[in-house]
C-alpha positions as CSV (number, residue, x, y, z in Angstrom):
1,M,-0.5,-5.9,-2.7
2,I,0.2,-5.2,-6.5
3,L,-0.4,-1.7,-7.8
4,G,-2.4,-3.1,-10.6
5,D,-5.1,-4.0,-8.0
6,L,-5.3,-0.3,-6.9
7,L,-5.5,1.5,-10.2
8,D,-8.7,2.2,-11.8
9,A,-10.4,0.9,-8.4
10,P,-13.4,2.7,-7.4
11,V,-13.0,4.8,-4.2
12,N,-15.9,5.4,-1.8
13,D,-16.2,7.4,1.4
14,A,-17.0,5.8,4.8
15,S,-20.6,5.9,3.9
16,G,-20.3,4.3,0.6
17,N,-20.6,7.1,-1.7
18,R,-18.6,7.0,-4.8
19,L,-15.7,9.7,-4.8
20,G,-14.1,8.5,-7.9
21,Y,-11.0,6.2,-9.0
22,V,-7.5,5.7,-8.1
23,V,-5.5,7.0,-11.0
24,D,-2.2,6.8,-9.4
25,V,-0.2,6.2,-6.1
26,R,2.4,8.6,-4.3
27,L,5.3,6.8,-3.0
28,V,8.0,8.4,-0.6
29,L,11.9,7.2,-0.3
30,D,12.0,7.5,3.6
31,G,12.5,3.7,4.6
32,P,15.5,2.0,5.4
33,L,18.4,2.0,2.8
34,D,17.8,-0.5,-0.1
35,G,20.9,-0.1,-2.3
36,L,21.6,3.6,-3.1
37,L,18.2,4.8,-2.1
38,A,15.8,4.4,0.8
39,A,13.1,2.0,0.4
40,P,9.8,3.2,-1.0
41,R,6.6,3.4,1.0
42,L,3.0,4.1,-0.1
43,H,2.2,7.7,1.0
44,G,-1.2,8.0,-0.7
45,L,-3.6,7.3,-3.5
46,L,-4.7,9.8,-6.1
47,V,-8.4,9.9,-6.6
48,S,-10.1,11.2,-9.7
49,P,-13.9,11.9,-9.8
50,R,-14.1,11.4,-13.6
51,T,-11.6,9.0,-14.9
52,G,-9.3,6.3,-14.4
53,T,-6.7,7.5,-16.7
54,S,-3.2,8.6,-15.5
55,F,-1.8,12.1,-15.3
56,L,1.2,11.2,-17.4
57,G,3.4,13.6,-15.3
58,Y,1.1,16.7,-15.8
59,E,0.3,16.6,-12.0
60,R,3.9,18.5,-11.7
61,S,3.4,22.1,-11.0
62,G,5.2,24.2,-13.8
63,V,4.6,21.6,-16.5
64,E,3.0,23.8,-19.3
65,A,4.2,22.3,-22.7
66,P,3.1,21.2,-24.8
67,A,0.3,23.7,-23.9
68,L,-2.5,21.7,-25.6
69,L,-1.8,18.5,-23.6
70,A,-1.1,20.5,-20.3
71,R,-4.6,22.3,-20.6
72,Y,-6.4,19.0,-21.5
73,F,-5.0,17.1,-18.5
74,A,-5.8,20.2,-16.1
75,W,-9.4,19.9,-17.5
76,R,-9.6,16.1,-17.5
77,H,-8.3,15.8,-13.9
78,R,-10.1,18.7,-12.2
79,G,-11.3,17.8,-8.9
80,T,-8.7,15.2,-8.3
81,F,-7.0,14.8,-4.8
82,L,-4.7,13.0,-2.9
83,V,-5.6,11.0,0.2
84,H,-3.1,9.8,2.5
85,W,-2.7,5.9,2.9
86,Q,-3.6,6.2,6.8
87,D,-7.1,7.5,5.4
88,V,-7.6,4.3,3.7
89,A,-9.9,1.9,5.6
90,E,-10.1,-1.0,3.5
91,V,-8.8,-2.1,0.1
92,A,-11.1,-5.1,-1.1
93,P,-11.1,-6.6,-4.6
94,G,-12.2,-4.0,-6.9
95,A,-12.7,-1.1,-4.4
96,V,-11.2,1.1,-1.9
97,R,-13.0,2.7,1.1
98,L,-11.9,5.5,3.0
99,V,-12.3,6.2,6.8
100,D,-14.7,8.9,8.1
101,Q,-13.3,12.3,8.1
102,F,-10.6,11.8,5.6
103,R,-8.7,14.8,4.3
104,R,-8.4,15.9,0.7
105,F,-4.8,17.2,-0.3
106,S,-3.5,18.7,-3.5
107,P,-2.4,16.1,-6.2
108,A,0.3,18.5,-7.4
109,L,3.9,17.7,-7.4
110,P,6.4,20.5,-7.0
111,A,8.5,21.3,-10.1
112,T,11.6,19.4,-10.9
113,G,14.9,21.5,-11.0
114,R,14.8,21.4,-14.8
115,Q,11.3,22.7,-14.8
116,A,11.7,25.2,-12.1
117,G,14.6,26.9,-13.9
118,R,12.5,28.1,-16.7
């Protein structure tokens, strides 16, 4: 699977109701060592009900500058949620279908060390 195949894909629940669009993916580094770091694993998808555009890093908690952009992205991505990869039932060409009883998680990432020190 290629990341570009997932981005902007419509996301539907098990009944076929449109939930939004894939705007990003979450990876975790918890696989076997691959050089200096652990191999990445797909953790989940970020689903936005309104747009197919990326957060551009503004999903991190504590990012408030420039203020105008931070407010704009918070407004633009309201309602966005993270769905874990195990809750994805099917990835078909141009569409993603979730399992029945999938769970929505916050899309926010913790602040990085530099931002947390403010």
